[in-house]
Every structure is written in C-alpha cells, then in structure tokens.
C-alpha positions in Angstrom: 77.9 -22.5 -55.7 74.9 -24.8 -55.6 75.3 -28.2 -57.5 79.1 -27.6 -57.8 80.9 -30.9 -58.8 84.6 -31.8 -58.7 86.5 -32.1 -62.1 86.9 -35.8 -61.3 83.1 -36.1 -61.4 83.0 -34.5 -64.9 85.6 -37.0 -66.1 83.3 -39.8 -65.2 81.0 -38.7 -68.0 82.3 -40.0 -71.3 81.2 -37.6 -74.1 82.5 -38.7 -77.6 82.1 -37.4 -81.1 80.4 -39.7 -83.6 79.4 -39.7 -87.2 75.7 -40.5 -87.9 75.6 -43.4 -90.4 71.8 -44.0 -90.5 68.7 -42.0 -89.4 65.2 -43.2 -89.6 61.8 -42.5 -87.8 61.6 -44.7 -84.6 58.2 -46.5 -85.0 56.1 -46.7 -81.8 57.9 -43.9 -80.0 55.5 -41.8 -77.7 57.2 -38.7 -78.8 58.4 -38.3 -82.4 62.1 -39.5 -82.6 64.6 -40.8 -84.9 66.6 -44.1 -84.4 70.3 -43.3 -85.2 73.2 -45.5 -85.9 76.4 -43.7 -84.9 80.1 -44.5 -85.5 82.3 -43.7 -82.6 85.5 -44.9 -84.2 87.5 -47.2 -81.9 84.5 -47.6 -79.6 82.3 -49.0 -82.6 78.9 -48.3 -83.8 76.1 -47.6 -81.3 72.3 -46.9 -81.5 70.4 -43.9 -80.1 66.9 -42.7 -80.0 66.9 -38.8 -80.5 64.0 -36.5 -80.4 65.2 -34.4 -83.3 62.3 -34.6 -85.7 61.3 -30.9 -85.2 64.4 -29.4 -86.8 66.2 -32.2 -88.8 65.4 -34.7 -91.4 67.1 -38.0 -91.7 69.0 -36.9 -94.7 70.4 -33.8 -92.7 71.6 -36.1 -89.9 73.5 -38.7 -91.9 77.1 -37.8 -92.1 76.8 -35.2 -89.4 79.2 -35.3 -86.3 77.3 -35.4 -83.1 78.3 -35.5 -79.5 76.9 -38.2 -77.2 77.3 -39.6 -73.6 78.5 -43.1 -74.3 78.9 -44.5 -70.8 75.2 -44.5 -69.6 73.4 -47.8 -69.0 71.5 -48.6 -72.3 67.8 -47.5 -72.1 64.8 -49.3 -73.5 62.7 -46.9 -75.6 59.6 -48.9 -76.6 60.9 -51.8 -78.7 64.2 -50.0 -79.3 67.4 -50.2 -77.1 69.3 -46.9 -77.0 73.0 -47.3 -76.3 74.0 -43.6 -76.1 72.5 -40.2 -75.3 72.9 -37.7 -78.1 73.3 -34.3 -76.8 71.3 -31.1 -77.7 69.6 -28.1 -76.4 65.9 -27.7 -76.0 64.6 -24.5 -77.7 60.9 -25.1 -77.0 58.7 -28.0 -76.1 59.3 -29.9 -79.4 62.6 -28.9 -80.9 66.1 -29.8 -80.0 69.2 -28.2 -81.4 72.2 -30.6 -81.7 75.3 -30.0 -79.7 78.1 -30.4 -82.3 81.7 -29.7 -82.6 82.3 -26.4 -84.8 85.1 -28.1 -86.7 85.7 -31.7 -87.8 86.9 -34.1 -85.3 87.5 -37.8 -85.7 84.8 -40.2 -84.5 85.6 -41.3 -80.9 87.2 -38.0 -79.9 86.5 -37.3 -76.2 85.2 -33.9 -75.0 87.4 -32.4 -72.4 
C-alpha cells in the first residue's frame, strides 16, 4: 500500500476533542476564516484559525465539540497565532464540513 504508516506513527498525532468557547471572524485573513477559542479540558484553552465561514456561523460553532490536532507547532496566520488545527472535510473550494464526534465526549478526549 502506497503511503502506508505504522500504528506508532499514527499515535504521534494527538487528536483531541474540544468545546468551542468563542468564534469570531478573523480580521485580515487572506481567506475568510474564524478565530476560535477551544477548551481541551486538562490541556487547557487553545486558539485556532478555521476556514469554516461557508457552512457555519459563529453562533453555530460556540458550544460545539470539534476535533483538532493539538501537537503541531503553532502557526502564524496574519496577526493571529493558531495553536491547533481543527479537522474537517473539504466539500468544494470554499466549504469545510467539521469532523465531529457523533456523541458527546469530554473535552480533551483523545481520538484512537
């Protein structure tokens, strides 16, 4: 299989559940995006830039459980520092569908 990885490689990627506490438009972004404040339970609150404006309003995001890669090096997005990468599926050039657990899980739960 092309691009096959070992299970130990997968375990290096820390994907945790988090609850969105705040969502607002990210001013100055080249592509429309929100700045999110996400509670990851024991890991604390982290920031993310997410290009979700095509399908979600800030009000729809607050309180939602999302999944994010939490062990990437932080990335500068314009004047905003993004700590984590929120996961989603691109459905066309402008819209991302969030990858979310189908049932409630506590913030900070690791995907296995």
